C-alpha positions as CSV (number, residue, x, y, z in Angstrom):
1,M,-141.0,13.1,-106.8
2,E,-140.4,9.4,-106.0
3,I,-137.4,8.5,-103.8
4,K,-135.0,6.4,-105.8
5,P,-132.7,3.7,-104.3
6,I,-129.1,5.0,-104.3
7,Q,-126.4,3.3,-106.4
8,K,-123.3,2.5,-104.4
9,V,-121.2,5.3,-105.9
10,H,-120.6,8.4,-103.7
11,V,-123.5,7.2,-101.7
12,G,-123.6,10.0,-99.1
13,E,-123.5,12.8,-101.7
14,Q,-126.3,11.1,-103.7
15,V,-128.5,10.9,-100.7
16,F,-127.8,14.6,-99.8
17,Q,-128.4,15.8,-103.3
18,Q,-131.7,13.9,-103.7
19,M,-133.0,15.1,-100.3
20,K,-132.0,18.7,-101.1
21,R,-133.7,18.5,-104.4
22,M,-136.9,17.2,-102.7
23,L,-136.8,20.2,-100.4
24,I,-136.3,22.6,-103.2
25,L,-139.1,21.0,-105.2
26,G,-141.5,21.3,-102.3
27,E,-142.0,17.6,-101.8
28,W,-141.2,18.3,-98.1
29,M,-142.8,21.6,-97.3
30,P,-141.8,24.1,-94.5
31,G,-142.9,22.7,-91.2
32,D,-143.2,19.1,-92.4
33,K,-141.6,16.3,-90.4
34,L,-139.1,14.2,-92.4
35,P,-139.2,10.4,-92.2
36,S,-137.1,8.9,-89.4
37,E,-133.5,7.9,-90.1
38,N,-134.5,4.3,-90.2
39,E,-137.3,5.0,-92.8
40,L,-135.0,7.1,-94.9
41,A,-132.2,4.5,-94.8
42,S,-134.8,1.9,-96.0
43,L,-136.1,4.2,-98.8
44,F,-132.7,5.1,-100.0
45,N,-131.3,1.6,-99.4
46,V,-128.3,2.9,-97.4
47,S,-127.1,2.9,-93.8
48,R,-128.4,5.1,-91.1
49,I,-124.9,6.7,-90.8
50,T,-125.1,7.8,-94.4
51,V,-128.6,9.3,-93.9
52,R,-127.4,11.0,-90.7
53,Q,-124.5,12.6,-92.6
54,A,-126.9,13.9,-95.3
55,L,-129.2,15.3,-92.6
56,Q,-126.2,17.1,-91.0
57,K,-125.4,18.8,-94.3
58,L,-129.0,19.9,-94.7
59,I,-128.9,21.3,-91.1
60,A,-125.7,23.2,-92.0
61,L,-127.5,24.8,-95.0
62,N,-130.4,25.8,-92.6
63,L,-132.8,23.8,-94.7
64,I,-133.9,21.6,-91.9
65,E,-133.8,21.5,-88.1
66,T,-133.7,18.7,-85.5
67,R,-135.9,18.9,-82.5
68,L,-134.8,16.8,-79.5
69,G,-137.1,13.8,-79.1
70,E,-139.3,14.8,-82.1
71,G,-137.1,14.3,-85.2
72,S,-136.1,16.5,-88.2
73,F,-138.3,19.2,-89.7
74,V,-138.2,21.4,-92.8
75,R,-137.3,25.0,-91.8
76,T,-139.5,27.9,-92.8
77,L,-137.2,30.4,-94.6
78,E,-137.9,33.6,-96.4
79,V,-136.0,34.3,-99.6
80,E,-134.2,37.2,-97.9
81,Q,-133.0,35.0,-95.1
82,S,-131.6,32.4,-97.6
83,L,-129.7,35.0,-99.6
84,D,-128.3,36.6,-96.4
85,R,-126.8,33.2,-95.6
86,L,-125.7,32.7,-99.2
87,M,-127.8,29.6,-99.4
88,P,-130.3,28.4,-101.9
89,T,-133.9,29.4,-101.2
90,M,-136.8,26.9,-100.7
91,Y,-138.9,26.2,-103.7
92,L,-142.4,27.6,-103.1
93,G,-144.2,26.9,-106.4
94,E,-145.7,29.3,-109.0
95,K,-144.9,32.5,-107.1
96,T,-141.2,31.5,-106.9
97,N,-141.0,30.8,-110.6
98,I,-142.2,34.4,-111.3
99,Q,-139.7,35.7,-108.8
100,V,-136.9,33.7,-110.5
101,F,-137.9,35.2,-113.9
102,E,-137.9,38.7,-112.4
103,F,-134.4,38.1,-111.0
104,R,-133.1,36.7,-114.2
105,E,-134.5,39.6,-116.2
106,L,-132.6,42.0,-114.0
107,M,-129.4,39.9,-114.0
108,D,-129.3,38.5,-117.5
109,V,-130.3,41.6,-119.5
110,E,-127.4,43.6,-118.0
111,S,-125.1,40.6,-118.1
112,V,-125.7,40.2,-121.9
113,R,-124.9,43.9,-122.4
114,L,-121.5,43.4,-120.7
115,A,-120.8,40.1,-122.4
116,T,-121.5,41.6,-125.8
117,K,-118.7,44.0,-125.2
118,R,-116.2,41.6,-123.7
119,R,-116.7,38.3,-125.6
120,T,-113.9,36.6,-127.4
121,D,-113.9,34.2,-130.3
122,E,-113.4,31.4,-127.8
123,D,-116.5,32.5,-125.9
124,L,-118.6,32.5,-129.0
125,E,-117.4,28.9,-129.8
126,R,-118.4,27.7,-126.3
127,M,-121.8,29.3,-126.6
128,N,-122.4,27.8,-130.0
129,D,-121.4,24.4,-128.6
130,I,-123.9,24.7,-125.9
131,I,-126.7,25.5,-128.4
132,S,-125.6,22.5,-130.5
133,H,-125.9,20.3,-127.5
134,M,-129.3,21.8,-126.7
135,K,-130.5,20.8,-130.1
136,K,-129.3,17.3,-129.6
137,A,-131.0,17.1,-126.2
138,A,-134.2,18.3,-127.9
139,R,-133.9,15.6,-130.6
140,D,-133.4,13.0,-127.9
141,N,-136.3,14.5,-125.9
142,D,-134.1,14.7,-122.9
143,S,-135.8,17.6,-121.1
144,H,-133.5,17.5,-118.0
145,E,-130.3,17.7,-120.1
146,F,-131.9,20.4,-122.2
147,A,-132.7,22.5,-119.1
148,K,-129.2,22.0,-117.7
149,L,-127.7,23.3,-121.0
150,D,-130.2,26.1,-121.2
151,L,-129.1,27.4,-117.7
152,E,-125.4,26.8,-118.7
153,F,-126.0,29.2,-121.7
154,H,-127.1,31.9,-119.3
155,F,-124.3,31.2,-116.8
156,E,-121.8,31.4,-119.7
157,I,-123.1,34.9,-120.5
158,G,-122.5,35.7,-116.8
159,R,-119.0,34.2,-116.9
160,I,-118.1,36.2,-120.1
161,T,-118.8,39.5,-118.2
162,G,-115.8,38.8,-116.0
163,N,-117.7,40.3,-113.1
164,P,-117.1,38.1,-110.0
165,L,-120.3,39.3,-108.3
166,I,-122.4,38.2,-111.2
167,I,-120.6,34.9,-111.5
168,K,-120.8,34.3,-107.7
169,T,-124.5,35.2,-107.5
170,N,-125.3,32.7,-110.3
171,A,-123.4,30.0,-108.4
172,I,-125.1,30.8,-105.1
173,L,-128.6,30.5,-106.7
174,K,-127.7,27.5,-108.9
175,D,-130.0,25.0,-107.1
176,I,-133.2,27.1,-107.3
177,L,-132.4,28.2,-110.9
178,E,-131.9,24.6,-112.0
179,V,-135.3,23.5,-110.5
180,S,-137.0,26.5,-112.1
181,M,-135.4,25.8,-115.5
182,D,-136.5,22.1,-115.3
183,D,-140.1,23.4,-114.7
184,V,-139.9,25.9,-117.6
185,I,-138.7,23.3,-120.1
186,D,-141.2,20.7,-119.0
187,R,-144.0,23.2,-119.6
188,M,-142.8,25.2,-122.6
189,G,-140.7,22.7,-124.6
190,Y,-137.6,23.3,-126.6
191,K,-138.4,25.5,-129.6
192,S,-138.5,29.0,-128.0
193,A,-135.3,28.5,-126.0
194,I,-133.3,27.4,-129.0
195,E,-134.7,30.2,-131.2
196,Y,-133.9,32.9,-128.7
197,H,-130.5,31.6,-127.7
198,S,-129.5,31.4,-131.3
199,R,-130.6,35.0,-131.9
200,I,-128.9,36.2,-128.7
201,L,-125.7,34.6,-129.7
202,E,-125.8,36.2,-133.1
203,A,-126.3,39.6,-131.5
204,I,-123.3,39.0,-129.2
205,K,-121.3,37.9,-132.2
206,L,-122.1,41.2,-133.9
207,Q,-121.4,43.1,-130.6
208,D,-124.9,44.6,-130.9
209,S,-125.6,45.2,-127.2
210,E,-128.9,46.9,-127.7
211,L,-130.3,44.0,-129.8
212,A,-128.8,41.4,-127.4
213,M,-130.5,43.1,-124.4
214,K,-133.8,43.4,-126.3
215,L,-133.8,39.7,-127.2
216,M,-132.9,38.6,-123.7
217,R,-135.7,40.7,-122.2
218,E,-138.2,39.3,-124.7
219,H,-137.0,35.8,-124.0
220,I,-137.6,36.1,-120.2
221,E,-140.8,38.1,-120.5
222,K,-142.2,35.4,-122.7
223,N,-141.6,32.9,-119.9
224,I,-143.3,35.3,-117.4
225,D,-146.3,35.7,-119.8
226,Y,-146.6,31.9,-120.2
227,F,-146.5,31.2,-116.4
228,E,-149.0,34.0,-115.7
229,G,-151.4,32.5,-118.2
230,R,-151.2,35.3,-120.8
231,V,-149.9,32.9,-123.5
232,E,-151.5,29.6,-124.5
């Protein structure tokens, strides 16, 4: 991931978000020393104060640590530690993608069961709109926008459940789920996601919870098979 010069709009937040994304993507790995404030300021084309503010936010998230006289370093965190602090976990590569799929299978299959029972006509309209925008992103070959909408579809199912624990858990893990979804779409393309989302929406519309759960499980297990090399 190449560092991009920051446009002068909400500069501090842009620096923070880009650095956080680099950490999640594993561009800076646990134990790595970050560039100095001066180097980061030059790379981002911002002031040292702006860089320092971004670093302080990352420290607050327990993603990095500052050692007196040495500089800033990426912290080594286990998934369990991150969740205990209600913070996003570090991205660790292929293994983490499988862990994300396993989590999503547990979360999304049950969420779609509840959503099927509780959905309203307005909910169906919102989900249909998301799929329509996914199709447009696919036509435009905008994989990042497609991935964002794909995750939004799953989050919408969580929202429809009305369960605050499901909704909050999705929000807590938003960063790692976004990165994972970007990777999934980059590798697998658009067709499978659009097909499964359309079929899942139809099952929700019919309030067929068993079918909706079956399709959601198939959808996620297909991703797992692909990443474990069982599907070409």
